[in-house]
C-alpha angles and dihedrals in degrees: 000000000000090000091057091049091051092049092050092049091050091049092052097044100049098060091049093050090047093051092045092050090047093051091047090052093048094045095046110126124189130185114270107220121198110247113250091232095040113161111214090205091064132065121259105211126191133169121243127210093242100097089318091291115185115229130189111223095185094102091055092051091048092049093048093045091056097054092100098036138346123260092231141016117255140157139084122264119205114214126202098202139027094245091060093052090050091049091048092050092050091048097053106021122125138174092290100042119124143179126231120199119198109196097199112158091218102031113022116179142176120209130191118198109195095190100041122155117283122247122272139059120309116264108217096164097063107105089208092056136259107314091206096055121106133183095240088211099131113074146138127212130201114195106202108233110224112225120253089239092054092048092048095051094041090052094057096034109120096001123121116241133182122237096269095046092051091047093052092048094048092048091049093048098035090120089064095056119086127191116243117260121240089259092055092046090050088056099210124125111231140165086236091065127086114259091247090051092054090047092054092044089053091051091051091050092050095054098030090247136162123205120233136193133251092249091059092053092048091049092051091049091055100043123008128147129171122205118194124209126189124208124193117231127183118202117194126198105223094202098053101019091232117147127211122199118211133182114217112205121202130182118225137176127245090275092055094253120137112261112249105177130170111251099196136057131180124236127184112203137146119248094211129037110272092008130127117279119254122209112231137176118239119199116225119204138160131205124202120207114172108309096338126088124203124198124211125197114190126180108229111238099334091174091070092053091046091051091050093051093044093047091051091055094044092048089053092052092046092050097045096045097036089218128138112259125213122194108230138030128311124246116289 
């Protein structure tokens, strides 16, 4: 009888001890010291009690190690003038730094990436990674501010305005309009002229234009009437005897004289805020429809002037930073 009791007790006690020992072994937790020669570029793997889950502690080491200072520079600085971007580039530039110039007519920008990729082909076979690759996280951007004068003229360029609208605009922007010089009025290209004078004379010759003065535009905006006369003309083909009837329309002023209006004016405005003014030709046209007259002011080839102003700024940045410049936007 005693022997049976002892056997039963032993049978009940052994499974409990086995389970307890097993749970103690599973739940055992020891301190996880950081290896003295720990490499932050490699994973630090440990096992956890929860079903022997494997956890990577590298992110915790990296976070703790950067409490005092970061491992790398990153962030985007926004500059408000070109000189500041040049100074920033010279402060942080390295062997791999580069400039990117985006010549967008509405949103031009210049970007400096201090930690840009190094030269050479990508190495995708190196198990340690491409030695020429960089994060491109440290950069500065200068968004060129277009001048108020440029935005005002570009907004009305090519749009039809009535007499009062044109008058109000011309009066508001009168400071931008300059009267043609005697050389421009003479209309002959000469070595004695200024380069910009010869350029405007050439434009007038190309489009059969004639430059006018600010006073003429203001006078037209205050009082301008167009009278239209129609003459009948019959053209006969001598070979076939067929006749063709044409109406010849001619615009005249209130005194019955033929209208002979200037179709070009000169404006001098900066492309970018605080920049040097550029002299440009503006085409002046009118369109009569019934009793109403619409005026159209169109800047002649503004893209060329924009490109010249943008190139001047980019060339300055390239020269003063001694960095390679790429036209366009960097990788996203």
